[in-house]
C-alpha atoms as an extended CHARMM CRD file, in Angstrom:
* protein
*
       196  EXT
         1         1  UNK       CA             -1.7730000000      -72.1290000000      -38.0650000000  PROA      1               0.0000000000
         2         2  UNK       CA             -1.3470000000      -70.0560000000      -41.1960000000  PROA      2               0.0000000000
         3         3  UNK       CA             -0.4800000000      -71.3770000000      -44.6190000000  PROA      3               0.0000000000
         4         4  UNK       CA              2.4160000000      -69.7180000000      -46.5140000000  PROA      4               0.0000000000
         5         5  UNK       CA              0.1470000000      -67.4020000000      -48.5040000000  PROA      5               0.0000000000
         6         6  UNK       CA             -1.6530000000      -66.2590000000      -45.3520000000  PROA      6               0.0000000000
         7         7  UNK       CA              1.7320000000      -65.5740000000      -43.7070000000  PROA      7               0.0000000000
         8         8  UNK       CA              2.6920000000      -63.4920000000      -46.7420000000  PROA      8               0.0000000000
         9         9  UNK       CA             -0.6350000000      -61.6310000000      -46.5110000000  PROA      9               0.0000000000
        10        10  UNK       CA              0.1180000000      -60.7490000000      -42.8620000000  PROA      10              0.0000000000
        11        11  UNK       CA              3.6390000000      -59.5690000000      -43.7580000000  PROA      11              0.0000000000
        12        12  UNK       CA              2.2740000000      -57.4260000000      -46.5910000000  PROA      12              0.0000000000
        13        13  UNK       CA             -0.5400000000      -56.0630000000      -44.4200000000  PROA      13              0.0000000000
        14        14  UNK       CA              1.9480000000      -54.9260000000      -41.7690000000  PROA      14              0.0000000000
        15        15  UNK       CA              3.6650000000      -52.7240000000      -44.3760000000  PROA      15              0.0000000000
        16        16  UNK       CA              0.7930000000      -50.2810000000      -44.9280000000  PROA      16              0.0000000000
        17        17  UNK       CA             -2.3040000000      -51.7640000000      -43.2120000000  PROA      17              0.0000000000
        18        18  UNK       CA             -4.0970000000      -51.9010000000      -46.5680000000  PROA      18              0.0000000000
        19        19  UNK       CA             -5.8130000000      -55.3040000000      -46.7190000000  PROA      19              0.0000000000
        20        20  UNK       CA             -6.7150000000      -55.1430000000      -50.4190000000  PROA      20              0.0000000000
        21        21  UNK       CA             -3.1870000000      -54.1880000000      -51.4720000000  PROA      21              0.0000000000
        22        22  UNK       CA             -1.7370000000      -56.8470000000      -49.1450000000  PROA      22              0.0000000000
        23        23  UNK       CA             -4.0580000000      -59.4450000000      -50.7000000000  PROA      23              0.0000000000
        24        24  UNK       CA             -2.7690000000      -58.6080000000      -54.1770000000  PROA      24              0.0000000000
        25        25  UNK       CA              0.9080000000      -58.4270000000      -53.1350000000  PROA      25              0.0000000000
        26        26  UNK       CA              0.6420000000      -61.7640000000      -51.3130000000  PROA      26              0.0000000000
        27        27  UNK       CA             -0.0340000000      -63.4350000000      -54.6610000000  PROA      27              0.0000000000
        28        28  UNK       CA             -3.7070000000      -64.2540000000      -54.3460000000  PROA      28              0.0000000000
        29        29  UNK       CA             -5.6000000000      -64.4320000000      -57.6250000000  PROA      29              0.0000000000
        30        30  UNK       CA             -8.2440000000      -61.7700000000      -58.0290000000  PROA      30              0.0000000000
        31        31  UNK       CA            -10.4910000000      -61.1080000000      -60.9810000000  PROA      31              0.0000000000
        32        32  UNK       CA            -11.6860000000      -57.6530000000      -60.0330000000  PROA      32              0.0000000000
        33        33  UNK       CA            -11.0940000000      -54.9340000000      -57.4730000000  PROA      33              0.0000000000
        34        34  UNK       CA            -14.3960000000      -55.8770000000      -55.8310000000  PROA      34              0.0000000000
        35        35  UNK       CA            -13.3110000000      -59.4990000000      -55.4880000000  PROA      35              0.0000000000
        36        36  UNK       CA             -9.9490000000      -58.4580000000      -54.0380000000  PROA      36              0.0000000000
        37        37  UNK       CA            -11.6800000000      -56.2210000000      -51.4590000000  PROA      37              0.0000000000
        38        38  UNK       CA            -14.1660000000      -58.9240000000      -50.4920000000  PROA      38              0.0000000000
        39        39  UNK       CA            -11.5430000000      -61.6630000000      -50.1990000000  PROA      39              0.0000000000
        40        40  UNK       CA             -9.1250000000      -59.4450000000      -48.2570000000  PROA      40              0.0000000000
        41        41  UNK       CA            -11.9320000000      -58.5790000000      -45.8270000000  PROA      41              0.0000000000
        42        42  UNK       CA            -12.5830000000      -62.2910000000      -45.3720000000  PROA      42              0.0000000000
        43        43  UNK       CA             -8.9060000000      -62.8830000000      -44.6120000000  PROA      43              0.0000000000
        44        44  UNK       CA             -8.7150000000      -59.9550000000      -42.1790000000  PROA      44              0.0000000000
        45        45  UNK       CA            -11.7100000000      -61.3830000000      -40.2870000000  PROA      45              0.0000000000
        46        46  UNK       CA             -9.9400000000      -64.7370000000      -39.7800000000  PROA      46              0.0000000000
        47        47  UNK       CA             -9.0440000000      -65.1710000000      -36.0820000000  PROA      47              0.0000000000
        48        48  UNK       CA             -5.6550000000      -66.7590000000      -36.8400000000  PROA      48              0.0000000000
        49        49  UNK       CA             -4.7310000000      -63.9120000000      -39.1860000000  PROA      49              0.0000000000
        50        50  UNK       CA             -5.8600000000      -61.3150000000      -36.6350000000  PROA      50              0.0000000000
        51        51  UNK       CA             -3.6550000000      -62.9720000000      -34.0170000000  PROA      51              0.0000000000
        52        52  UNK       CA             -0.6800000000      -63.0080000000      -36.4130000000  PROA      52              0.0000000000
        53        53  UNK       CA             -1.2270000000      -59.3050000000      -37.2020000000  PROA      53              0.0000000000
        54        54  UNK       CA             -1.4260000000      -58.5180000000      -33.4830000000  PROA      54              0.0000000000
        55        55  UNK       CA              1.8360000000      -60.4190000000      -32.8780000000  PROA      55              0.0000000000
        56        56  UNK       CA              3.4730000000      -58.6830000000      -35.8410000000  PROA      56              0.0000000000
        57        57  UNK       CA              2.4410000000      -55.2540000000      -34.5720000000  PROA      57              0.0000000000
        58        58  UNK       CA              3.7870000000      -56.0880000000      -31.1060000000  PROA      58              0.0000000000
        59        59  UNK       CA              7.1010000000      -57.1730000000      -32.6540000000  PROA      59              0.0000000000
        60        60  UNK       CA              7.3220000000      -53.9270000000      -34.6480000000  PROA      60              0.0000000000
        61        61  UNK       CA              6.5790000000      -51.8810000000      -31.5230000000  PROA      61              0.0000000000
        62        62  UNK       CA              9.1940000000      -53.7770000000      -29.5060000000  PROA      62              0.0000000000
        63        63  UNK       CA             11.8010000000      -53.5160000000      -32.2390000000  PROA      63              0.0000000000
        64        64  UNK       CA             11.2430000000      -49.7610000000      -32.4660000000  PROA      64              0.0000000000
        65        65  UNK       CA             10.9340000000      -49.3130000000      -28.6900000000  PROA      65              0.0000000000
        66        66  UNK       CA              7.4240000000      -47.9240000000      -29.0290000000  PROA      66              0.0000000000
        67        67  UNK       CA              5.4170000000      -48.2240000000      -25.8430000000  PROA      67              0.0000000000
        68        68  UNK       CA              2.1510000000      -46.7100000000      -24.6930000000  PROA      68              0.0000000000
        69        69  UNK       CA              4.1240000000      -44.4080000000      -22.4050000000  PROA      69              0.0000000000
        70        70  UNK       CA              6.2680000000      -43.2450000000      -25.3220000000  PROA      70              0.0000000000
        71        71  UNK       CA              3.2260000000      -42.5200000000      -27.4950000000  PROA      71              0.0000000000
        72        72  UNK       CA              1.5360000000      -40.5840000000      -24.6690000000  PROA      72              0.0000000000
        73        73  UNK       CA              4.7430000000      -38.5970000000      -24.0950000000  PROA      73              0.0000000000
        74        74  UNK       CA              4.9690000000      -37.7070000000      -27.8090000000  PROA      74              0.0000000000
        75        75  UNK       CA              1.3250000000      -36.6040000000      -27.7920000000  PROA      75              0.0000000000
        76        76  UNK       CA              1.9000000000      -34.5060000000      -24.6710000000  PROA      76              0.0000000000
        77        77  UNK       CA              4.9500000000      -32.9090000000      -26.3240000000  PROA      77              0.0000000000
        78        78  UNK       CA              2.8600000000      -32.1500000000      -29.4200000000  PROA      78              0.0000000000
        79        79  UNK       CA              0.2550000000      -30.4660000000      -27.2250000000  PROA      79              0.0000000000
        80        80  UNK       CA              2.8920000000      -28.4250000000      -25.4070000000  PROA      80              0.0000000000
        81        81  UNK       CA              4.6110000000      -27.3340000000      -28.6180000000  PROA      81              0.0000000000
        82        82  UNK       CA              1.4330000000      -26.6740000000      -30.5970000000  PROA      82              0.0000000000
        83        83  UNK       CA             -0.1750000000      -24.6800000000      -27.7690000000  PROA      83              0.0000000000
        84        84  UNK       CA              2.8370000000      -22.3610000000      -27.4500000000  PROA      84              0.0000000000
        85        85  UNK       CA              4.0830000000      -23.8080000000      -24.1630000000  PROA      85              0.0000000000
        86        86  UNK       CA              7.4940000000      -23.9710000000      -25.8550000000  PROA      86              0.0000000000
        87        87  UNK       CA              8.9060000000      -21.5520000000      -28.4180000000  PROA      87              0.0000000000
        88        88  UNK       CA              9.6600000000      -22.6550000000      -31.9680000000  PROA      88              0.0000000000
        89        89  UNK       CA             13.3670000000      -23.4550000000      -32.2530000000  PROA      89              0.0000000000
        90        90  UNK       CA             15.8780000000      -23.7060000000      -35.0630000000  PROA      90              0.0000000000
        91        91  UNK       CA             17.7730000000      -26.8850000000      -35.9450000000  PROA      91              0.0000000000
        92        92  UNK       CA             20.2580000000      -26.1660000000      -33.1570000000  PROA      92              0.0000000000
        93        93  UNK       CA             17.5530000000      -25.7980000000      -30.5200000000  PROA      93              0.0000000000
        94        94  UNK       CA             17.6980000000      -21.9860000000      -30.2170000000  PROA      94              0.0000000000
        95        95  UNK       CA             14.3980000000      -20.0860000000      -29.8770000000  PROA      95              0.0000000000
        96        96  UNK       CA             13.6730000000      -18.1020000000      -33.0200000000  PROA      96              0.0000000000
        97        97  UNK       CA             11.1170000000      -15.7720000000      -31.4290000000  PROA      97              0.0000000000
        98        98  UNK       CA              8.0850000000      -17.3120000000      -33.0980000000  PROA      98              0.0000000000
        99        99  UNK       CA              5.2220000000      -18.8670000000      -31.2000000000  PROA      99              0.0000000000
       100       100  UNK       CA              2.8110000000      -20.7730000000      -33.3500000000  PROA      100             0.0000000000
       101       101  UNK       CA             -0.5270000000      -22.0580000000      -32.0490000000  PROA      101             0.0000000000
       102       102  UNK       CA             -1.8410000000      -25.1150000000      -33.8820000000  PROA      102             0.0000000000
       103       103  UNK       CA             -5.2390000000      -25.8440000000      -32.4100000000  PROA      103             0.0000000000
       104       104  UNK       CA             -5.9430000000      -28.8550000000      -34.6210000000  PROA      104             0.0000000000
       105       105  UNK       CA             -2.7410000000      -30.5390000000      -33.4110000000  PROA      105             0.0000000000
       106       106  UNK       CA             -3.6550000000      -29.8500000000      -29.7790000000  PROA      106             0.0000000000
       107       107  UNK       CA             -7.2140000000      -31.1150000000      -30.2270000000  PROA      107             0.0000000000
       108       108  UNK       CA             -6.2050000000      -34.2850000000      -32.0530000000  PROA      108             0.0000000000
       109       109  UNK       CA             -3.4590000000      -35.1800000000      -29.5590000000  PROA      109             0.0000000000
       110       110  UNK       CA             -5.8140000000      -34.5370000000      -26.6290000000  PROA      110             0.0000000000
       111       111  UNK       CA             -8.4940000000      -36.6680000000      -28.3350000000  PROA      111             0.0000000000
       112       112  UNK       CA             -6.0660000000      -39.5820000000      -28.7960000000  PROA      112             0.0000000000
       113       113  UNK       CA             -4.9510000000      -39.3940000000      -25.1670000000  PROA      113             0.0000000000
       114       114  UNK       CA             -8.5920000000      -39.2150000000      -24.0340000000  PROA      114             0.0000000000
       115       115  UNK       CA             -9.5160000000      -42.2570000000      -26.1130000000  PROA      115             0.0000000000
       116       116  UNK       CA             -6.5580000000      -44.1660000000      -24.7330000000  PROA      116             0.0000000000
       117       117  UNK       CA             -7.6350000000      -43.6240000000      -21.1360000000  PROA      117             0.0000000000
       118       118  UNK       CA            -11.3150000000      -44.2510000000      -21.9280000000  PROA      118             0.0000000000
       119       119  UNK       CA            -12.6880000000      -40.7680000000      -21.3320000000  PROA      119             0.0000000000
       120       120  UNK       CA            -15.2480000000      -40.9030000000      -24.1310000000  PROA      120             0.0000000000
       121       121  UNK       CA            -18.4390000000      -42.9950000000      -23.8420000000  PROA      121             0.0000000000
       122       122  UNK       CA            -18.4270000000      -44.0190000000      -27.5210000000  PROA      122             0.0000000000
       123       123  UNK       CA            -15.5690000000      -46.5040000000      -27.8120000000  PROA      123             0.0000000000
       124       124  UNK       CA            -14.2000000000      -48.6000000000      -30.6360000000  PROA      124             0.0000000000
       125       125  UNK       CA            -12.9520000000      -52.0520000000      -29.6150000000  PROA      125             0.0000000000
       126       126  UNK       CA            -10.7180000000      -53.8590000000      -32.0950000000  PROA      126             0.0000000000
       127       127  UNK       CA             -9.4630000000      -57.3900000000      -31.7640000000  PROA      127             0.0000000000
       128       128  UNK       CA            -10.0620000000      -61.0130000000      -32.4370000000  PROA      128             0.0000000000
       129       129  UNK       CA            -11.3940000000      -61.8970000000      -28.9970000000  PROA      129             0.0000000000
       130       130  UNK       CA            -14.7000000000      -63.6770000000      -29.6010000000  PROA      130             0.0000000000
       131       131  UNK       CA            -15.9550000000      -62.6020000000      -26.1700000000  PROA      131             0.0000000000
       132       132  UNK       CA            -15.1470000000      -58.9330000000      -26.7760000000  PROA      132             0.0000000000
       133       133  UNK       CA            -18.0070000000      -56.4500000000      -27.0190000000  PROA      133             0.0000000000
       134       134  UNK       CA            -19.2250000000      -55.4210000000      -30.4860000000  PROA      134             0.0000000000
       135       135  UNK       CA            -16.7810000000      -53.3670000000      -32.5400000000  PROA      135             0.0000000000
       136       136  UNK       CA            -18.7930000000      -50.1960000000      -31.9670000000  PROA      136             0.0000000000
       137       137  UNK       CA            -20.1020000000      -50.0300000000      -28.4220000000  PROA      137             0.0000000000
       138       138  UNK       CA            -22.5030000000      -47.3100000000      -27.3850000000  PROA      138             0.0000000000
       139       139  UNK       CA            -23.5730000000      -46.7040000000      -23.8330000000  PROA      139             0.0000000000
       140       140  UNK       CA            -26.9570000000      -45.4790000000      -22.6110000000  PROA      140             0.0000000000
       141       141  UNK       CA            -27.3710000000      -42.7810000000      -19.9520000000  PROA      141             0.0000000000
       142       142  UNK       CA            -26.6930000000      -45.1280000000      -17.0150000000  PROA      142             0.0000000000
       143       143  UNK       CA            -23.4970000000      -46.5140000000      -18.6000000000  PROA      143             0.0000000000
       144       144  UNK       CA            -24.9750000000      -49.8400000000      -19.7360000000  PROA      144             0.0000000000
       145       145  UNK       CA            -23.5490000000      -51.0650000000      -23.0690000000  PROA      145             0.0000000000
       146       146  UNK       CA            -26.0710000000      -51.1290000000      -25.9050000000  PROA      146             0.0000000000
       147       147  UNK       CA            -25.8310000000      -54.0870000000      -28.2770000000  PROA      147             0.0000000000
       148       148  UNK       CA            -26.0310000000      -52.0620000000      -31.5010000000  PROA      148             0.0000000000
       149       149  UNK       CA            -26.4760000000      -55.1560000000      -33.6770000000  PROA      149             0.0000000000
       150       150  UNK       CA            -29.5010000000      -56.3100000000      -31.6640000000  PROA      150             0.0000000000
       151       151  UNK       CA            -30.8120000000      -52.7450000000      -31.4840000000  PROA      151             0.0000000000
       152       152  UNK       CA            -30.5770000000      -52.4160000000      -35.2840000000  PROA      152             0.0000000000
       153       153  UNK       CA            -32.3320000000      -55.7570000000      -35.8770000000  PROA      153             0.0000000000
       154       154  UNK       CA            -35.0680000000      -54.8630000000      -33.3430000000  PROA      154             0.0000000000
       155       155  UNK       CA            -35.5980000000      -51.4860000000      -35.0210000000  PROA      155             0.0000000000
       156       156  UNK       CA            -35.7560000000      -53.0670000000      -38.4920000000  PROA      156             0.0000000000
       157       157  UNK       CA            -38.3170000000      -55.6190000000      -37.2610000000  PROA      157             0.0000000000
       158       158  UNK       CA            -40.3610000000      -52.8840000000      -35.5860000000  PROA      158             0.0000000000
       159       159  UNK       CA            -40.3850000000      -50.7720000000      -38.7430000000  PROA      159             0.0000000000
       160       160  UNK       CA            -41.2530000000      -53.7900000000      -40.8810000000  PROA      160             0.0000000000
       161       161  UNK       CA            -44.1230000000      -54.6210000000      -38.4880000000  PROA      161             0.0000000000
       162       162  UNK       CA            -45.4630000000      -51.0600000000      -38.6800000000  PROA      162             0.0000000000
       163       163  UNK       CA            -45.2680000000      -51.1230000000      -42.4720000000  PROA      163             0.0000000000
       164       164  UNK       CA            -47.0130000000      -54.5250000000      -42.5280000000  PROA      164             0.0000000000
       165       165  UNK       CA            -49.8230000000      -53.3430000000      -40.2120000000  PROA      165             0.0000000000
       166       166  UNK       CA            -50.4310000000      -50.2850000000      -42.4210000000  PROA      166             0.0000000000
       167       167  UNK       CA            -50.6840000000      -52.5450000000      -45.4600000000  PROA      167             0.0000000000
       168       168  UNK       CA            -53.1810000000      -54.8660000000      -43.6960000000  PROA      168             0.0000000000
       169       169  UNK       CA            -55.8690000000      -52.1890000000      -43.8500000000  PROA      169             0.0000000000
       170       170  UNK       CA            -55.6230000000      -52.2780000000      -47.6170000000  PROA      170             0.0000000000
       171       171  UNK       CA            -54.3390000000      -49.5830000000      -49.8920000000  PROA      171             0.0000000000
       172       172  UNK       CA            -56.0950000000      -46.2700000000      -49.6860000000  PROA      172             0.0000000000
       173       173  UNK       CA            -57.6610000000      -45.0590000000      -52.9110000000  PROA      173             0.0000000000
       174       174  UNK       CA            -59.2490000000      -41.9170000000      -54.1510000000  PROA      174             0.0000000000
       175       175  UNK       CA            -60.8280000000      -40.8790000000      -57.4080000000  PROA      175             0.0000000000
       176       176  UNK       CA            -59.1600000000      -38.7170000000      -60.0090000000  PROA      176             0.0000000000
       177       177  UNK       CA            -62.3190000000      -37.1210000000      -61.3730000000  PROA      177             0.0000000000
       178       178  UNK       CA            -62.7060000000      -39.4860000000      -64.3120000000  PROA      178             0.0000000000
       179       179  UNK       CA            -64.0700000000      -42.2410000000      -62.1200000000  PROA      179             0.0000000000
       180       180  UNK       CA            -60.7730000000      -44.1340000000      -61.9400000000  PROA      180             0.0000000000
       181       181  UNK       CA            -59.5290000000      -45.2650000000      -58.5510000000  PROA      181             0.0000000000
       182       182  UNK       CA            -55.9340000000      -44.1720000000      -57.8380000000  PROA      182             0.0000000000
       183       183  UNK       CA            -53.7720000000      -44.5170000000      -54.7360000000  PROA      183             0.0000000000
       184       184  UNK       CA            -54.2500000000      -41.6020000000      -52.3910000000  PROA      184             0.0000000000
       185       185  UNK       CA            -51.0570000000      -39.7140000000      -51.6470000000  PROA      185             0.0000000000
       186       186  UNK       CA            -49.8050000000      -39.2620000000      -48.0500000000  PROA      186             0.0000000000
       187       187  UNK       CA            -52.7970000000      -40.8860000000      -46.3870000000  PROA      187             0.0000000000
       188       188  UNK       CA            -50.9710000000      -43.3780000000      -44.1690000000  PROA      188             0.0000000000
       189       189  UNK       CA            -53.4500000000      -46.0450000000      -45.1920000000  PROA      189             0.0000000000
       190       190  UNK       CA            -56.5900000000      -43.9490000000      -44.5660000000  PROA      190             0.0000000000
       191       191  UNK       CA            -59.0540000000      -43.4030000000      -47.3540000000  PROA      191             0.0000000000
       192       192  UNK       CA            -59.5600000000      -39.8940000000      -48.6060000000  PROA      192             0.0000000000
       193       193  UNK       CA            -61.5210000000      -38.4110000000      -51.3940000000  PROA      193             0.0000000000
       194       194  UNK       CA            -60.5930000000      -35.6890000000      -53.7790000000  PROA      194             0.0000000000
       195       195  UNK       CA            -63.4900000000      -33.6970000000      -55.1570000000  PROA      195             0.0000000000
       196       196  UNK       CA            -63.9380000000      -34.2880000000      -58.8580000000  PROA      196             0.0000000000
């Protein structure tokens, strides 16, 4: 259940999908831009707010008769038109004899269609489902999902362990010619001497 200010935040967010601007327009108090960004991110992460946004987006799509099939059809039409499958026409629909190839339009539309049908192994999952995979899911060579959060933590721990084990051998020192001991550069923890 959302309170009135949260409902206003959702309504404002659905205007331009800018959480910080929606936070401000909804009437929340904010002392700085940083605070507004942080607090809007906290609101966006709220499961109830995510559900309300999802419902609001579905209502907008229904009201405007936007379906997945319609979006795919528009993308396919963009590909056909941008790749010269159809001639450029005037406002009355008559061919004007110009064929214009727009590769970036073709590539982007094809990419969006490919993402929609799951052709690419690197997928972004968005939603409030607590059981959903991580937001950014990567797959290894055999198609098994990699938990990137766990992988990052494991890597950080491994690197910290390697750094700790290098420091256990004590800092490496050399002499600078005046008899003073100074840290040896680029020795990876091994002692070296520089002739004085």
